[in-house]
C-alpha positions, 0 to 999 in steps of 0.5 A: 396394454397390461405390464407383465412386470409389476415394479412397487412403487418407491417407498412401498417395501423396506430396503434390505440392508446392504453391507457397507464395506465390500471385499472383492477379491481378484480372480483373473490370476486364477482364471489364467492359471487355470487356462494355462493348465489346460492344453486346449485353453492354453493354445487358444490364449496364446494369441491373445498374449502375444497381441495384447500385451501392454508394451506392444499392443496392436489394437487390431490383432489384439481384438482379432485375437480376442474374438478368436479365442471367444469363438474357439475356447471352451464355454467354461474357459471363456466365461472364466476369463471374461467374467473374472474380477480384476482389482 
C-alpha cells in the first residue's frame, strides 16, 4: 500500500531556525472579560464560575457545568475560553 503522506528522511532538509526565547502572554483574562460583556456567554458561564471555584470545587458539579457551557455557549465564546493561554 502506498503512503499518502511522504515524510522526508531525517537530516535531508535544513531545519528552520526557531527563536530561543518565547514570550507568551496570558489570554484567559481577556477571554473571560469578553464573555462577561456578552449576555448569553455570561449566563452560560455563571454555573462554571459557581461550581468550579478553587476554594469550594465539587468535581461532578464542575464537570457538568463545563459540559453544559460548551454545549450551550456560542462557538466563538467556547473556543476563546477553551484555547486561552493561562500563564
